C-alpha positions as CSV (number, residue, x, y, z in Angstrom):
1,M,38.9,-72.0,23.0
2,N,35.8,-69.9,22.0
3,A,36.1,-66.1,22.1
4,S,33.4,-64.3,21.9
5,I,33.4,-61.8,18.9
6,P,32.1,-58.6,20.4
7,A,28.9,-57.1,18.8
8,P,29.6,-53.9,17.3
9,A,29.2,-51.1,18.8
10,S,25.8,-49.4,18.2
11,S,25.6,-46.1,16.2
12,C,23.7,-43.2,16.8
13,H,24.0,-42.2,13.0
14,S,22.5,-44.8,11.2
15,P,22.5,-43.4,7.3
16,R,18.9,-42.8,7.8
17,S,19.9,-39.8,10.9
18,A,22.5,-38.7,8.8
19,I,19.8,-38.3,5.5
20,A,17.7,-36.4,8.1
21,P,19.3,-33.5,8.8
22,A,20.6,-32.3,5.5
23,F,16.6,-33.0,4.2
24,T,15.5,-30.5,6.5
25,A,18.0,-27.9,6.0
26,W,17.6,-28.5,2.8
27,V,13.6,-28.0,2.6
28,V,14.4,-25.5,5.1
29,G,16.9,-23.3,2.6
30,A,13.8,-23.7,-0.5
31,G,11.5,-22.8,2.1
32,L,13.4,-19.4,2.0
33,A,13.8,-19.0,-1.7
34,I,10.6,-19.5,-2.2
35,A,9.6,-17.0,0.2
36,S,12.3,-14.5,-0.7
37,L,10.8,-14.5,-4.1
38,G,7.4,-14.6,-3.2
39,A,8.5,-11.0,-1.9
40,A,10.0,-9.7,-4.9
41,P,6.7,-10.1,-7.8
42,L,4.7,-8.0,-5.5
43,A,7.5,-4.9,-4.4
44,A,8.4,-5.2,-9.1
45,A,4.9,-5.3,-9.9
46,N,4.1,-2.4,-8.1
47,E,7.5,-0.1,-9.5
48,G,5.1,1.7,-11.9
49,F,3.4,3.5,-8.3
50,A,7.1,5.6,-7.6
51,G,6.5,9.0,-9.6
52,I,5.2,12.3,-9.5
53,W,1.4,12.3,-10.6
54,Q,-0.8,15.8,-11.2
55,L,-4.4,15.0,-10.4
56,D,-6.5,15.3,-13.5
57,N,-9.1,17.9,-12.8
58,E,-11.3,17.5,-15.5
59,R,-11.4,14.0,-14.8
60,S,-11.5,13.3,-11.3
61,D,-14.6,13.5,-9.4
62,S,-14.5,16.9,-6.8
63,L,-12.4,17.1,-3.5
64,A,-15.3,19.1,-2.3
65,P,-16.8,17.4,1.0
66,G,-20.3,16.1,1.1
67,R,-23.0,14.9,-1.2
68,A,-23.5,19.1,-2.0
69,G,-20.0,19.1,-3.2
70,R,-20.0,16.4,-5.4
71,E,-20.6,18.8,-8.5
72,L,-18.3,21.3,-7.7
73,P,-15.1,21.8,-10.1
74,N,-11.7,21.1,-8.4
75,T,-10.0,24.4,-7.8
76,A,-6.9,22.8,-6.9
77,D,-3.3,22.0,-8.4
78,L,-3.0,18.4,-6.1
79,E,0.3,16.7,-6.9
80,V,1.6,13.5,-4.8
81,D,5.7,12.1,-5.1
82,I,5.5,8.4,-4.1
83,S,8.0,6.6,-3.5
84,L,8.9,3.0,-2.3
85,A,10.5,1.4,0.3
86,G,10.0,-2.1,-0.6
87,E,6.5,-3.2,-0.2
88,D,6.0,0.0,2.1
89,V,4.6,3.1,0.3
90,V,5.6,7.0,0.9
91,M,3.5,9.7,-0.8
92,H,4.2,13.7,-0.1
93,F,1.7,15.7,-1.1
94,T,1.7,19.4,-2.5
95,M,-1.3,21.3,-3.3
96,R,-1.7,24.6,-4.6
97,R,-4.5,27.4,-4.3
98,D,-5.6,30.7,-6.0
99,D,-6.8,31.4,-2.4
100,Q,-3.7,30.5,-0.7
101,Q,0.1,32.4,-0.5
102,A,2.1,29.0,-0.1
103,P,1.3,25.6,-1.3
104,I,0.1,22.7,1.3
105,Q,2.7,20.2,2.3
106,F,2.1,17.1,4.5
107,T,4.1,13.1,3.5
108,Q,2.2,9.6,3.9
109,E,4.3,7.6,5.3
110,L,2.2,3.8,4.5
111,T,3.4,0.9,5.8
112,T,1.3,-2.2,4.1
113,D,1.5,-4.8,7.0
114,G,-2.5,-4.1,7.8
115,K,-1.4,-2.7,11.6
116,P,-3.1,0.5,12.4
117,V,-0.9,3.7,11.7
118,V,-1.2,7.0,12.1
119,I,-1.2,9.4,8.5
120,P,-2.0,13.3,8.2
121,G,-5.2,14.1,6.4
122,I,-5.1,17.2,3.4
123,Q,-7.8,18.6,5.3
124,G,-5.1,18.9,8.5
125,G,-5.1,16.7,11.4
126,T,-4.4,13.0,11.4
127,R,-6.4,9.3,11.3
128,T,-5.1,6.0,11.5
129,A,-5.8,4.3,8.7
130,R,-4.9,0.3,8.2
131,V,-3.0,0.1,4.7
132,K,-2.3,-2.8,2.5
133,W,-1.1,-4.4,-0.8
134,R,-4.0,-6.2,-2.1
135,K,-2.4,-8.1,-5.3
136,D,-1.8,-4.8,-7.6
137,K,-3.6,-2.3,-6.0
138,L,-3.2,-0.6,-2.4
139,S,-6.1,-0.6,-0.1
140,I,-6.0,2.6,2.6
141,S,-9.0,2.5,5.0
142,Y,-9.2,5.0,7.8
143,T,-12.1,7.1,9.5
144,R,-13.2,10.5,9.7
145,S,-14.5,12.3,12.1
146,T,-15.9,15.7,11.1
147,P,-19.2,17.5,13.0
148,F,-21.7,16.1,10.5
149,G,-20.3,12.6,11.7
150,D,-17.5,10.0,11.4
151,F,-16.8,8.9,7.9
152,D,-15.8,5.0,7.0
153,I,-13.2,5.5,3.9
154,T,-11.6,3.4,1.6
155,E,-8.9,4.4,-0.7
156,T,-8.3,1.8,-3.3
157,W,-5.0,3.3,-5.8
158,Q,-4.7,1.5,-9.1
159,L,-2.0,2.0,-11.9
160,S,-4.5,1.3,-15.7
161,K,-2.9,-0.9,-17.3
162,D,-0.8,0.8,-19.5
163,G,0.8,2.2,-16.6
164,S,0.2,6.1,-17.4
165,E,-2.3,7.0,-14.8
166,L,-3.3,6.0,-11.5
167,Q,-6.4,5.6,-10.8
168,V,-8.1,6.4,-7.1
169,T,-11.2,5.0,-6.0
170,L,-12.8,7.2,-2.7
171,H,-15.2,4.4,-1.0
172,T,-16.9,6.9,1.8
173,R,-20.0,5.5,3.5
174,S,-21.7,7.2,6.5
175,Q,-25.0,7.0,8.4
176,N,-26.3,7.7,5.1
177,P,-27.7,4.2,3.7
178,R,-25.8,4.9,-0.2
179,P,-22.2,5.5,0.0
180,D,-20.4,8.3,-1.9
181,I,-18.2,7.0,-4.6
182,R,-15.3,9.2,-6.4
183,K,-12.9,9.0,-9.1
184,L,-9.7,10.2,-8.8
185,I,-7.7,10.2,-12.2
186,Y,-4.3,10.9,-11.8
187,V,-1.5,11.5,-14.7
188,R,2.4,11.2,-14.5
189,A,4.0,14.9,-14.0
190,T,5.1,16.4,-17.5
191,A,6.6,19.8,-15.6
192,V,7.3,19.6,-11.6
193,Q,5.4,23.0,-10.6
């Protein structure tokens, strides 16, 4: 009698299909590892921003508004205490002036995802800003409305190469065709006031 030998049951898991999930899991895992390593160097590179900084009035351009105020000396002591929360930045400002009994203090909590965030201004009120890291520079862009018109301002914060100074460039555009560009130099605080 001629018995027929049953054909082997077809398997839905061939050696090739068994490798596919393992390979996919490896690729996803590798991608997550690379992504986490990519975020770490940015945060580590910007750790030097943290600390207490004092404005060097003699080496900084005037904080007085408008082109007419460019040559006025800075008479306020301005201090900023910067801390980092991952890639986000918290700036606590303290300004002391001889003509004011108490210091002016305010805090900016800057989420660096480039989405609009409301932050307080040094001259009172609030403004909507977009904050983003551009490699080792912190960019803060906002519009300030005044009785004289709107001013589009970009602040670029950057450490000096040796990390001893925090350099800020204020780039202001208004109806005037020439932008107003000012530099501020902060040095590490030697004594907290």
